[in-house]
C-alpha positions in Angstrom: -111.6 88.4 -238.9 -111.8 84.7 -239.6 -109.5 83.1 -242.2 -109.1 79.6 -243.3 -106.2 79.1 -245.6 -105.8 75.8 -247.5 -102.5 74.6 -249.0 -100.9 71.5 -250.3 -103.0 70.9 -253.5 -101.4 70.2 -256.8 -100.9 67.7 -259.6 -100.4 64.0 -258.7 -100.4 60.8 -260.6 -103.0 58.1 -259.9 -102.0 56.1 -256.9 -100.0 59.0 -255.5 -100.4 61.0 -252.3 -101.0 64.5 -251.1 -101.4 66.2 -247.8 -103.6 69.2 -247.5 -103.4 71.7 -244.7 -105.8 74.3 -243.5 -104.6 77.0 -241.2 -107.3 78.8 -239.2 -107.2 82.2 -237.6 -109.8 84.4 -235.9 -111.6 81.6 -234.3 -111.2 79.4 -231.1 -110.0 76.6 -233.3 -110.0 73.9 -230.7 -113.8 74.0 -230.2 -114.8 73.9 -233.9 -115.6 70.8 -235.9 -113.3 71.0 -238.9 -114.1 69.4 -242.2 -112.8 68.9 -245.8 -115.2 69.2 -248.7 -114.6 69.0 -252.4 -116.3 70.1 -255.6 -115.6 68.7 -259.0 -116.6 70.6 -262.2 -120.3 70.4 -262.8 -120.9 68.7 -259.4 -122.2 69.8 -256.1 -119.8 70.3 -253.2 -119.6 67.1 -251.1 -118.3 66.1 -247.7 -115.0 64.3 -247.6 -114.2 64.1 -243.9 -114.8 65.8 -240.6 -113.2 65.8 -237.2 -114.8 67.0 -234.0 -113.2 68.9 -231.2 -112.8 65.5 -229.4 -111.2 63.9 -232.4 -114.1 61.9 -233.7 -113.8 61.5 -237.4 -116.3 60.8 -240.2 -115.5 60.0 -243.8 -117.4 59.8 -247.1 -117.6 56.2 -248.2 -115.6 57.0 -251.3 -112.5 57.9 -249.4 -112.6 55.5 -246.4 -109.3 53.7 -246.0 -107.5 56.1 -248.3 -107.9 59.5 -246.7 -107.1 60.5 -243.1 -108.2 63.7 -241.4 -106.3 65.0 -238.4 -106.0 68.2 -236.4 -103.3 70.0 -234.4 -105.0 72.4 -232.0 -101.6 73.9 -231.0 -101.1 75.0 -234.7 -104.8 75.8 -235.4 -104.4 73.5 -238.4 -106.4 70.6 -239.9 -104.9 68.2 -242.3 -106.1 65.8 -244.9 -103.7 63.0 -245.9 -104.8 61.6 -249.2 -103.3 58.3 -250.4 -104.1 56.1 -253.3 -105.5 59.0 -255.2 -107.8 58.3 -258.1 -108.9 60.5 -261.0 -112.3 60.8 -259.5 -110.7 62.5 -256.5 -109.8 65.5 -258.7 -111.6 68.6 -257.4 -111.2 71.8 -255.5 -110.9 70.9 -251.9 -112.3 73.3 -249.3 -111.8 73.5 -245.6 -114.8 74.3 -243.3 -115.1 75.3 -239.7 -118.4 74.6 -237.9 -119.1 76.0 -234.5 -120.6 73.2 -232.4 -123.4 75.2 -230.9 -124.3 78.4 -232.7 -124.3 77.1 -236.3 -121.7 79.7 -237.4 -119.5 78.3 -240.1 -116.6 79.5 -242.3 -115.1 78.3 -245.5 -111.6 78.5 -246.9 -110.9 79.6 -250.5 -110.1 76.1 -251.7 -107.1 74.3 -253.2 -107.1 72.4 -256.5 -106.2 68.7 -256.5 -105.5 67.3 -259.9 -105.1 63.5 -260.4 -103.8 62.7 -263.8 -101.0 60.8 -265.5 
Protein backbone atom coordinates (compact mmCIF):
# COMPACT_ATOMS: atom_id res chain seq x y z
CA UNK A 1 0.00 0.00 0.00
CA UNK A 2 1.10 3.54 -0.69
CA UNK A 3 2.41 5.61 2.18
CA UNK A 4 3.73 9.16 2.24
CA UNK A 5 5.12 10.11 5.63
CA UNK A 6 6.02 13.71 6.31
CA UNK A 7 8.36 14.84 9.04
CA UNK A 8 10.33 17.90 10.09
CA UNK A 9 7.56 20.25 11.05
CA UNK A 10 7.58 22.20 14.28
CA UNK A 11 7.77 25.61 15.89
CA UNK A 12 10.18 28.16 14.50
CA UNK A 13 10.64 31.90 14.99
CA UNK A 14 10.09 34.33 12.12
CA UNK A 15 13.18 34.38 9.95
CA UNK A 16 14.09 30.84 10.90
CA UNK A 17 14.42 27.69 8.83
CA UNK A 18 12.96 24.21 8.70
CA UNK A 19 13.46 21.25 6.41
CA UNK A 20 10.52 19.01 5.73
CA UNK A 21 10.92 15.45 4.49
CA UNK A 22 8.45 13.11 2.87
CA UNK A 23 9.35 9.45 2.64
CA UNK A 24 7.38 7.44 0.12
CA UNK A 25 6.74 3.72 -0.09
CA UNK A 26 4.54 1.54 -2.25
CA UNK A 27 5.12 3.54 -5.43
CA UNK A 28 7.83 3.75 -8.07
CA UNK A 29 8.97 7.02 -6.55
CA UNK A 30 11.32 8.06 -9.34
CA UNK A 31 8.58 8.47 -11.94
CA UNK A 32 6.21 10.54 -9.82
CA UNK A 33 5.93 14.29 -9.72
CA UNK A 34 6.25 15.16 -6.06
CA UNK A 35 4.82 18.22 -4.44
CA UNK A 36 4.36 20.12 -1.24
CA UNK A 37 1.07 21.81 -0.44
CA UNK A 38 -0.12 23.65 2.62
CA UNK A 39 -3.37 24.51 4.30
CA UNK A 40 -3.78 27.24 6.87
CA UNK A 41 -6.82 27.37 9.17
CA UNK A 42 -9.88 28.57 7.30
CA UNK A 43 -8.12 28.53 3.95
CA UNK A 44 -7.99 26.20 1.00
CA UNK A 45 -5.08 23.89 0.43
CA UNK A 46 -2.56 25.56 -1.86
CA UNK A 47 0.43 24.51 -3.89
CA UNK A 48 3.82 25.37 -2.44
CA UNK A 49 6.25 23.61 -4.78
CA UNK A 50 6.53 20.67 -7.14
CA UNK A 51 9.38 18.72 -8.68
CA UNK A 52 9.08 16.43 -11.67
CA UNK A 53 10.85 13.17 -12.30
CA UNK A 54 13.37 15.12 -14.35
CA UNK A 55 14.01 17.65 -11.61
CA UNK A 56 12.01 20.55 -13.01
CA UNK A 57 10.72 22.66 -10.15
CA UNK A 58 7.80 25.00 -9.76
CA UNK A 59 7.07 27.34 -6.84
CA UNK A 60 4.24 29.46 -5.59
CA UNK A 61 5.13 33.13 -5.93
CA UNK A 62 4.84 33.56 -2.17
CA UNK A 63 7.75 31.19 -1.50
CA UNK A 64 10.07 31.83 -4.45
CA UNK A 65 13.56 32.60 -3.28
CA UNK A 66 12.89 31.28 0.21
CA UNK A 67 11.87 27.63 -0.26
CA UNK A 68 13.67 24.90 -2.17
CA UNK A 69 12.20 21.56 -3.16
CA UNK A 70 14.48 18.63 -3.91
CA UNK A 71 14.29 14.88 -4.21
CA UNK A 72 16.50 11.89 -3.56
CA UNK A 73 15.25 8.99 -5.66
CA UNK A 74 17.65 6.58 -3.96
CA UNK A 75 15.91 7.32 -0.65
CA UNK A 76 12.39 7.71 -2.07
CA UNK A 77 12.25 11.05 -0.32
CA UNK A 78 11.31 14.59 -1.25
CA UNK A 79 12.42 17.57 0.78
CA UNK A 80 11.31 21.14 1.30
CA UNK A 81 13.94 23.50 2.66
CA UNK A 82 12.18 26.53 4.07
CA UNK A 83 14.22 29.63 4.90
CA UNK A 84 13.25 33.11 6.04
CA UNK A 85 9.99 31.79 7.39
CA UNK A 86 7.15 34.22 7.94
CA UNK A 87 4.04 33.97 10.11
CA UNK A 88 1.97 33.62 6.94
CA UNK A 89 3.86 30.38 6.16
CA UNK A 90 2.23 28.77 9.17
CA UNK A 91 0.09 25.85 8.02
CA UNK A 92 -0.16 22.11 7.81
CA UNK A 93 2.18 21.01 5.04
CA UNK A 94 1.22 18.02 2.93
CA UNK A 95 3.25 15.89 0.56
CA UNK A 96 1.63 14.71 -2.66
CA UNK A 97 2.69 12.20 -5.28
CA UNK A 98 1.24 12.54 -8.79
CA UNK A 99 1.61 9.82 -11.39
CA UNK A 100 2.69 11.52 -14.63
CA UNK A 101 0.32 9.56 -16.87
CA UNK A 102 -2.63 7.88 -15.21
CA UNK A 103 -3.70 10.73 -12.88
CA UNK A 104 -3.28 8.58 -9.77
CA UNK A 105 -2.25 10.63 -6.78
CA UNK A 106 -1.56 10.15 -3.11
CA UNK A 107 -1.40 12.45 -0.09
CA UNK A 108 0.55 12.29 3.11
CA UNK A 109 -1.00 12.93 6.50
CA UNK A 110 0.56 16.38 6.91
CA UNK A 111 2.99 18.02 9.28
CA UNK A 112 2.36 21.22 11.20
CA UNK A 113 4.61 24.22 10.72
CA UNK A 114 4.18 27.00 13.26
CA UNK A 115 5.96 30.32 12.80
CA UNK A 116 5.75 32.43 15.89
CA UNK A 117 7.91 34.42 18.25
